[in-house]
Steps between C-alpha positions, in 0.01 A plus 500: 500500500686638802571872520862604561568546870690830473540668160773761471242774444178411684201535269309673778739796486472520122120513522512780758752703302279472192192613693688789665643624169181462295354835608151350516212745532343479845798319656754686713835327551787604724810345653475503879867409553784307341675199650868435430580135440778332300583823320137566409273781626163327501187717518207451735206601281175656621196519272184699575171524315164660561374784712756664731232680704550381863122478539502201263565145624813317388642156426868410507675190364854404599734219399858385521562602862689172525722463196488122502118503470493605135141389449380785725660758270365314197142511633527875564653563155237286327223701665662832408544391139135389496389847615722677248368286213139581595541872558446613137168319453351381834245765590410331831867510605524866403196581714645304789825695473304825510415414861797293617875536546716202403856447620718217365853414620562173317863447604592648836826304533667493156841427653366188668341384176825570313695285745228245562480569874218562743684796655616818327869537397585617854371170637192654663157337483281798410196344666687493833648849463235731646536649853233274651592248769305195608450519879334159510818336367548405136636156405883486482644602161171475309351787698797727425852510643784752541785248537641507147415576138649157424191344661150521351235747621758762602330820620797733464703658779308638797441872464609510133279673244265282299638366173450719189255253344291483819503879527392526135201273564402692814535834321280385211233371740502823699478710182232304321303288750492664841245768582235356266153380606615147420820356357555129443855371450586156364861378531576190290726230652548123478635218707265397781315169487282347230217756521478855377446729794394861548662627817427823681670666801604469764824306467668642811220418746212251524267788590246586225521827313249782533358444152414135559130564418592643159725202426223257595267690270755498216557127546125439482476701180784292353320176590180625338657649187747216434332202668755248370810701584798308645603748772516444873430845647657540845721716726870427456534455875311170474807354326796677664606830656778716360705808574531785253201435274465787249122474484462507876716813497292667229169397653606650835607821323164518323312442826698776671390748231131424558405650161431185300506121499781276372429129459831322418480145366772253407437245229708204610499254210532140615817403316524157659220397264732561204763280666239231562411498129865513391715350780824576314441867585590421861864477389495854360509805727286684246269202461393508864345844450399512133328284238783399268290335230365751249137392489480505880644849512240617245225336705614681814499835321144439377387367836551821694379762249141459622613565859680821406203615294268429794718699741520795261121505463448456874713809563314699234160395640592544867202723579259221404641253751634728773372403844280744693633562852202315648597178317873489571467321835298219345755454221784512752333222702470288185868551425609422854302177494657408168865585569558587866331244720468628857551870414213749525 
């Protein structure tokens, strides 16, 4: 049975309102900002759990940066609801939270979800909105453009402040993730190819990031812990370059602080596979980016819970897999051979 393309009140918002108003023990909820759209003031919710001590590692989950990609918000909400349901009885989760900070922003762009658009209500693509330019030259339009909000991938006017939703995400990351021994961020998207991918920075340059050894190590742990996982782990620059990437911006800010490590990842769900299984979806703007048949949507939500659980536990256990300084060069060489042929 097909799900409705755009209900008048998106169920994602109802779920978040219920979680925010429940007053659950151990869960802190706040509204980072409100977005005006069609006479509504839609909240951007931020949820935090666990130990706020900055000496503890952290894990952040984000969704709904692009309003049209509803499945990203649904994955983040499903994971948050899973945590909340386990909190009263799961002793292992309670112990994990004693040593970890969790940050969840399930719906960064509620105005885009409300209207069924990739951009926010101002027409700005939030993932092209950061003050980071691509000196190597990003592809036209796709890589971000300043011509018009009527065209896709609009970055916003040159020199203008970042959009409220983008600022809210950056503020939450700086409050909760930066300055910690390790913070892993996972941003849930859809719409690229037939494979699920895990992308990491950079997007604005083909040059590898400083923490390439740690990413190679994390990818190896993922392969060992979930040997049948579906994810292609790679730098985003292998696919295309882009201006204004929020995670490039935040990674550069974290690196400038030099008081912790931020490893930002993007889960890019391969939505073309859903179209391949149900070709009629190709005629729906929502169907290109989301599974429209109920059982497929449920399968997608189940599929990624093990990944989010792995990342949370990897953050918590970071001291057990952290690389000694003497080993970083060897792991960097492995990563360069895997992803950056010709670079040393």
